C-alpha positions in Angstrom: 96.2 62.2 137.2 100.1 62.3 136.5 101.6 65.4 134.4 104.6 65.1 132.2 107.5 66.9 133.8 109.6 68.8 132.0 113.6 68.4 132.1 114.5 71.8 133.6 111.6 71.2 136.0 113.2 68.1 136.8 116.8 69.4 137.4 115.1 72.3 139.4 113.5 70.0 142.4 117.2 68.2 142.8 119.1 71.4 142.2 118.5 71.7 146.2 120.5 69.9 148.8 117.5 68.9 150.9 115.5 67.8 148.7 118.2 65.6 146.8 118.9 64.1 150.1 115.1 63.5 150.7 114.9 62.1 147.4 118.1 59.8 147.9 116.8 58.4 150.7 113.4 58.0 149.1 115.1 56.3 146.6 116.8 53.6 148.7 114.5 53.1 151.4 111.2 53.3 148.8 108.7 55.5 151.4 108.8 57.6 154.2 107.2 59.6 156.3 107.3 63.4 156.8 109.1 62.1 160.4 111.1 60.0 159.2 112.8 62.3 156.7 112.9 65.1 159.2 114.9 62.4 161.8 117.1 61.3 159.2 118.0 64.9 157.8 118.5 66.2 161.2 116.0 69.3 160.0 112.5 70.4 161.5 109.2 69.6 160.0 108.3 72.7 158.2 111.6 72.7 156.0 111.3 69.4 155.3 107.2 69.7 154.3 107.7 72.9 152.4 110.8 70.8 150.5 108.3 67.5 149.9 105.9 70.3 148.8 108.3 71.3 146.3 109.1 68.0 145.1 105.2 66.9 144.5 104.6 70.1 143.3 107.1 68.9 140.6 105.9 65.5 139.8 109.3 63.7 141.1 106.9 62.1 144.8 103.9 61.4 145.7 102.2 61.2 149.2 99.6 59.2 150.8 98.4 60.0 154.6 97.8 56.8 156.6 96.3 57.9 160.4 98.6 60.9 161.3 101.7 60.3 159.0 102.5 61.1 155.7 104.2 59.1 153.4 105.7 59.8 150.4 107.4 58.0 147.8 109.8 58.4 144.6 106.7 58.8 141.5 106.4 55.4 140.1 105.4 56.5 136.4 109.2 59.2 136.0 110.2 59.1 132.9 112.6 56.0 132.2 115.2 58.9 131.9 114.4 60.6 135.5 114.1 57.3 137.3 117.5 56.3 135.8 118.6 59.3 136.6 117.8 59.1 140.1 118.5 55.7 141.1 121.9 56.2 139.5 122.9 59.6 141.3 121.6 57.6 144.5 124.0 54.6 143.5 126.8 57.0 143.5 125.6 59.2 146.4 124.6 57.4 149.4 128.3 56.8 150.2 129.4 60.6 150.1 129.0 62.8 153.4 126.1 63.7 154.1 124.1 61.3 152.7 125.4 58.7 154.7 124.8 59.4 158.0 121.4 60.9 156.7 120.5 57.2 156.4 122.7 55.7 159.1 120.7 58.2 161.2 117.3 56.6 159.6 118.7 53.4 160.5 118.5 54.2 164.1 115.8 56.0 164.1 113.2 54.1 167.1 109.4 54.1 167.1 109.3 54.1 163.3 105.3 54.5 161.8 106.2 51.6 159.4 107.2 49.8 162.9 104.4 51.0 164.8 101.5 50.2 161.6 100.5 53.9 162.3 98.9 52.7 165.6 98.9 56.1 167.3 97.9 54.1 170.6 100.8 52.7 170.6 102.9 56.0 171.2 100.4 57.2 174.0 101.3 53.7 175.7 104.7 54.1 175.3 105.1 57.3 176.7 103.5 56.9 179.9 105.6 54.0 180.3 
C-alpha cells in the first residue's frame, strides 16, 4: 500500500548524489536491477543497495524480485508534483557529468538481466565458455 511522502522526505531522498544518480537512471530506463545500477555508477553493490533501500523507505521507488535479481522502478503513484520534479530533473541532468557517463556505462553493459530473461543457467553456460 502506498503511503504519502512529505515534501521534506522527498527532497531528503534526492539530496544524496548516489540516490540522485540512481533516480535519473531509473527515470530514463524505467526499470533496472541492482547489478545494472552498480555497473552504471561504478560503485559497490552494498552502497547501491543501501541507497536504494533509503529511496524505497522514503516511498520514491518500488522493487520486485525476479529470480536472483531485484529490480527497481520509480513509484508510479507519486503525486504529480513529485513525478514532474523527477522528470524535469532528469531532463536537465542527463547531459551533465556524472549522469552522462552513468548512462554510457549502462548502455555498454553486457549480459544485462533483461537480455538473459533472468535465466541463471545462461550465466553458468557463458562463464564456462
